[in-house]
C-alpha positions in Angstrom: 31.1 -11.7 -43.9 32.1 -14.5 -41.3 32.5 -13.2 -37.9 35.7 -15.1 -36.4 36.4 -16.0 -32.8 39.9 -16.5 -32.3 41.5 -18.5 -29.9 45.3 -17.4 -29.1 47.1 -19.9 -26.5 50.1 -18.6 -24.4 52.7 -20.0 -27.3 51.0 -17.3 -29.6 49.2 -20.1 -31.7 46.3 -19.3 -33.2 43.2 -21.2 -34.1 40.5 -19.0 -36.4 38.8 -22.1 -37.5 35.4 -20.6 -35.7 34.2 -18.6 -38.2 30.4 -17.6 -37.8 28.3 -16.4 -40.6 24.7 -14.8 -40.1 25.8 -12.9 -36.9 25.6 -9.6 -36.7 25.8 -8.8 -40.6 26.4 -5.6 -41.3 27.2 -4.4 -37.5 29.4 -4.9 -34.6 30.1 -8.4 -33.0 30.8 -6.8 -29.3 31.6 -9.7 -26.9 33.1 -13.8 -27.0 33.2 -15.9 -23.7 34.1 -19.7 -23.6 34.2 -21.7 -20.1 36.2 -24.6 -21.8 38.0 -23.5 -25.4 35.6 -26.2 -27.2 32.4 -23.6 -27.3 31.5 -19.7 -27.4 29.1 -17.4 -26.5 29.2 -14.4 -29.0 27.2 -11.0 -28.3 26.4 -8.2 -30.7 24.5 -6.1 -32.9 22.9 -6.9 -36.5 21.6 -4.2 -39.1 18.8 -2.6 -37.7 15.6 -4.8 -38.5 17.4 -7.9 -39.3 17.4 -11.4 -37.2 21.3 -11.5 -36.8 21.9 -9.5 -33.2 22.0 -11.0 -30.0 23.6 -13.9 -27.9 24.5 -16.8 -30.1 26.0 -20.2 -29.0 28.6 -22.2 -31.1 31.1 -25.0 -31.0 34.8 -24.6 -32.1 35.2 -25.0 -35.7 31.8 -24.4 -36.4 30.3 -21.8 -39.2 27.2 -21.8 -37.8 25.8 -20.6 -34.5 22.5 -20.9 -32.2 20.5 -18.0 -31.0 20.0 -17.9 -27.0 18.2 -14.4 -26.9 16.2 -15.0 -30.0 13.9 -12.4 -31.8 12.1 -9.9 -30.4 9.5 -10.9 -27.8 6.6 -8.8 -29.9 6.3 -10.4 -33.1 9.2 -12.2 -33.5 10.6 -10.5 -36.3 13.6 -8.4 -35.1 16.6 -9.9 -33.4 17.7 -8.1 -30.2 20.8 -6.3 -29.2 23.1 -7.2 -26.5 26.6 -6.3 -25.2 29.1 -8.1 -22.8 28.1 -11.8 -22.3 29.9 -13.8 -19.7 29.5 -17.0 -17.4 29.5 -16.2 -13.5 29.0 -18.7 -10.7 27.2 -21.4 -13.6 25.1 -18.3 -14.9 25.1 -16.7 -18.3 24.7 -13.3 -18.0 24.6 -10.1 -20.6 24.3 -6.4 -21.1 21.7 -4.7 -23.0 21.8 -1.3 -24.1 19.3 -0.5 -26.9 16.0 0.1 -28.4 16.1 -2.0 -31.5 13.4 -4.1 -32.0 9.6 -3.2 -30.7 10.2 -4.2 -27.2 13.0 -1.6 -27.0 13.5 -0.5 -23.4 16.7 -2.4 -22.6 19.2 -0.9 -20.4 20.5 -3.5 -18.1 22.8 -6.7 -17.0 20.4 -9.7 -17.1 20.5 -13.5 -17.0 19.7 -16.2 -19.5 18.6 -19.9 -18.7 18.9 -21.2 -15.2 21.7 -21.1 -13.0 24.1 -24.1 -13.0 22.9 -24.9 -16.6 24.2 -22.4 -19.2 21.9 -22.9 -22.3 23.0 -24.1 -25.6 19.5 -23.5 -27.4 16.7 -20.4 -27.3 16.3 -19.0 -23.6 13.9 -17.4 -21.6 11.0 -18.3 -24.4 12.7 -15.7 -26.4 12.1 -12.9 -24.4 15.8 -11.9 -23.8 17.4 -11.6 -20.7 15.8 -11.4 -17.1 16.8 -8.2 -15.7 19.1 -8.5 -12.6 16.4 -7.2 -9.6 17.3 -3.6 -9.0 18.5 -2.3 -12.3 15.9 0.2 -12.8 12.6 0.0 -13.5 10.9 -2.9 -15.7 13.8 -3.2 -18.5 14.5 0.3 -19.0 17.3 0.8 -16.6 16.5 4.0 -15.0 18.4 5.8 -12.1 17.6 8.7 -10.2 21.0 10.3 -9.6 22.4 11.0 -5.8 25.3 12.6 -4.6 26.7 9.2 -4.1 26.0 7.6 -7.2 26.3 10.1 -9.7 29.3 10.9 -11.6 29.4 14.7 -11.2 28.0 15.4 -14.7 24.4 15.1 -14.0 22.4 17.0 -11.3 21.5 15.4 -8.1 17.7 14.6 -8.7 17.8 13.6 -12.5 16.5 10.3 -13.7 18.9 9.0 -15.8 19.3 5.6 -17.8 22.2 3.3 -17.4 24.3 2.2 -20.2 26.3 -0.7 -19.1 28.7 -2.1 -21.1 31.4 -5.2 -19.5 30.9 -5.9 -15.9 33.0 -7.8 -13.3 31.9 -9.8 -10.3 34.2 -9.4 -7.8 32.5 -11.5 -5.5 28.5 -13.0 -5.5 27.4 -9.8 -4.2 29.8 -7.3 -5.5 29.6 -6.2 -9.3 31.4 -3.7 -11.2 30.0 -2.4 -14.3 31.5 -0.1 -17.4 28.9 2.3 -18.2 29.5 4.2 -21.4 27.5 7.1 -20.4 25.0 7.2 -23.8 22.2 5.5 -23.0 20.3 4.4 -26.4 17.0 4.9 -24.5 15.3 8.0 -22.9 12.4 6.4 -21.5 11.4 8.1 -17.8 14.1 10.6 -18.3 14.6 14.0 -17.0 18.0 14.1 -18.5 19.7 12.2 -21.3 23.2 12.4 -19.7 23.9 8.9 -18.1 26.0 7.9 -15.7 29.0 6.8 -17.3 31.9 6.0 -15.5 32.8 2.5 -12.9 29.5 1.9 -11.1 30.1 -0.6 -8.0 26.6 -2.5 -7.2 26.0 -4.7 -3.9 23.2 -7.4 -3.1 21.2 -7.7 -0.3 22.3 -11.4 0.0 25.7 -12.8 0.2 24.9 -15.5 -2.8 23.6 -12.8 -5.1 20.0 -13.8 -5.3 18.7 -10.7 -4.1 18.4 -7.0 -5.0 21.3 -4.7 -6.4 21.8 -1.4 -5.3 24.3 1.0 -7.1 26.3 2.3 -4.3 28.7 4.7 -6.0 30.3 5.4 -9.3 34.1 6.3 -9.8 34.6 9.0 -12.4 37.6 10.9 -11.0 40.8 11.0 -13.3 38.8 10.2 -16.4 38.0 13.5 -17.9 34.2 13.1 -18.3 32.4 15.1 -20.7 28.6 15.0 -21.4 27.5 12.8 -24.1 26.5 15.6 -25.9 29.9 16.7 -26.7 31.7 16.6 -29.9 34.4 14.8 -28.7 36.0 13.0 -25.4 35.5 10.3 -22.9 31.9 9.8 -21.7 32.6 6.7 -19.8 34.0 3.2 -20.3 33.8 0.6 -22.5 35.7 -3.1 -21.3 36.6 -4.0 -17.8 38.6 -6.9 -16.1 39.7 -6.9 -12.6 41.4 -9.4 -9.8 40.4 -9.5 -6.3 43.9 -9.1 -3.7 44.5 -10.9 -0.7 44.4 -7.7 1.2 40.6 -6.8 0.4 41.4 -4.7 -2.3 40.3 -5.1 -5.9 42.6 -3.7 -8.9 40.5 -3.2 -12.0 41.4 -1.8 -15.5 39.6 -0.5 -18.2 39.4 1.3 -21.6 37.6 4.4 -22.0 34.3 4.8 -24.2 34.3 8.0 -26.3 31.9 10.6 -28.2 33.7 10.0 -31.4 34.6 7.2 -33.3 38.2 8.6 -33.7 38.5 10.1 -30.5 42.1 8.9 -28.4 41.2 5.9 -26.1 42.9 5.1 -23.2 43.8 2.2 -20.5 43.0 3.1 -16.9 43.4 1.5 -13.7 42.0 2.1 -10.3 41.6 0.3 -6.8 38.7 -0.3 -4.9 37.9 -1.8 -1.5 35.9 -5.0 -2.0 33.9 -4.4 1.2 33.1 -0.7 0.7 29.8 0.3 -0.2 30.7 4.1 -0.2 33.4 5.7 -2.5 36.7 6.2 -0.8 37.7 9.9 -0.7 40.4 10.7 -3.2 39.7 7.3 -5.2 40.4 8.1 -8.5 41.6 6.1 -12.1 44.9 6.4 -13.0 46.1 6.7 -16.9 48.1 3.7 -17.6 48.7 3.9 -21.6 47.3 5.9 -24.5 46.2 3.9 -27.7 49.2 4.1 -30.8 48.0 6.3 -33.3 45.3 4.7 -35.5 44.1 2.5 -33.2 41.7 2.1 -30.7 41.4 0.3 -27.3 38.6 -2.0 -27.1 38.4 -5.6 -25.3 40.5 -6.1 -22.3 41.8 -9.3 -20.7 44.1 -10.7 -18.4 47.4 -12.7 -20.0 49.7 -14.9 -18.4 53.4 -13.3 -17.7 55.0 -16.6 -18.8 54.4 -20.3 -19.8 55.4 -21.3 -16.3 52.6 -19.5 -14.8 50.1 -21.5 -16.0 49.8 -25.3 -15.8 48.6 -25.8 -19.2 48.8 -22.9 -22.1 46.5 -20.2 -21.3 44.1 -18.8 -23.9 43.2 -15.4 -24.7 39.7 -15.3 -26.5 38.4 -12.5 -28.8 36.5 -11.8 -32.2 38.9 -11.7 -35.3 37.4 -8.4 -36.3 39.1 -6.9 -33.2 42.5 -7.9 -33.4 43.6 -4.2 -33.5 41.7 -3.6 -30.7 42.7 -6.1 -27.8 44.5 -4.5 -24.5 46.0 -7.5 -22.8 47.3 -6.8 -19.2 49.6 -8.8 -17.4 48.7 -10.9 -14.5 50.6 -10.0 -11.3 52.8 -13.2 -10.0 51.2 -14.3 -6.4 54.0 -14.9 -4.1 
């Protein structure tokens, strides 16, 4: 079955001409990103042991894609498994939380190719994304829970694995991460419960070239359950945000659930951009619940009107996820 990267502009016109074969066979496409509407990066997971997972590059209207992550670094026979992909400040980045393949400890956000030149062919010698400095041990993404960075599920002092899904750069040195709370790895753990919720990371250098540190995790209002529970919210899946002129960041997220048929929601929270400690009482507000027999998955801003943009704006998504896209209307600038 082809995986379709769908463009929908502000006039409601749909372009489903990019129908890709040979990617994510029998499994999940997870993310698609375009900087120019003429080419795409797609990310996802193939069937365990096959060659169809990872990040690929495709041009609009094409039916084949070029591997960016490539096959596993050991043996070069198995595809890598990746999650959300995007370009920020000229750098291609992707999140990974997987034990697929022989080099299987991947719980981090990392870079592909050089800054300023997003790759259109195999990057990093096929070794996968290069882990951002500070995201735990080598590839394994381990974290020691503290009173500040934990979500209240794990006791302080426990070592957990990260499980990053979507991410949003509010500035070069400020990164928000939606963590599912369901890490695929247990390497180096003293607990398998993860750190689900909204994580805020800051960089030691203003240009983002230093080491990343997890300042705090916001989980209040999500009613989190442990990932061992039969049902309920374990963390977050999708994330988007906007930096306001008053130094606040408006963030919107959809939840990650223990069961495939559990209720999903759209949440919102406001955070102070410059803060390195969580504000007292900072909590998510539930903005919407998914209708019956549907889920909220991906999340994107949409224009409030055609007059708000100089040319038709575009929403980009995988065709397989049409029912799961949640659009947040961007406030007009006054």
